[in-house]
C-alpha positions in Angstrom: -13.9 -11.9 16.6 -13.7 -15.0 18.7 -11.0 -15.4 21.3 -10.0 -18.9 22.4 -7.4 -20.6 24.5 -5.3 -21.8 21.5 -6.0 -19.0 19.0 -8.3 -16.2 17.9 -10.6 -16.0 14.9 -11.5 -12.9 12.9 -13.5 -12.7 9.7 -13.7 -10.0 7.0 -13.1 -9.1 3.4 -9.7 -9.5 1.9 -8.7 -5.8 2.2 -9.8 -5.7 5.8 -8.0 -8.9 6.7 -4.8 -7.9 4.9 -4.8 -4.5 6.6 -5.3 -6.1 10.0 -2.5 -8.6 9.4 -0.1 -5.9 8.3 -0.9 -3.9 11.5 -0.5 -7.0 13.7 2.9 -7.9 12.3 4.2 -4.3 12.4 3.1 -3.8 16.0 4.4 -7.2 17.1 7.8 -6.5 15.6 7.9 -2.9 17.0 7.2 -4.4 20.5 10.2 -6.7 20.1 8.7 -9.9 18.9 11.3 -12.2 17.3 8.7 -14.7 16.1 5.0 -14.4 15.0 2.9 -17.3 13.9 -0.5 -17.1 12.4 -2.7 -18.8 9.8 -5.0 -17.2 7.2 -7.8 -19.3 5.7 -9.8 -18.1 2.7 -13.4 -19.1 3.0 -16.0 -18.8 0.2 -18.8 -16.3 0.8 -21.5 -19.0 1.1 -19.4 -20.9 3.7 -19.3 -18.2 6.3 
């Protein structure tokens, strides 16, 4: 995980990433968020 001033980066397998995104969205909405923005990029194994 990299934390930066304009965003954060995390890498992992598809199942791990989808589980994390699901948890992130649920917790944000439970906390009262009315808008959540994020981007998911798929990177080939050799490009990591």
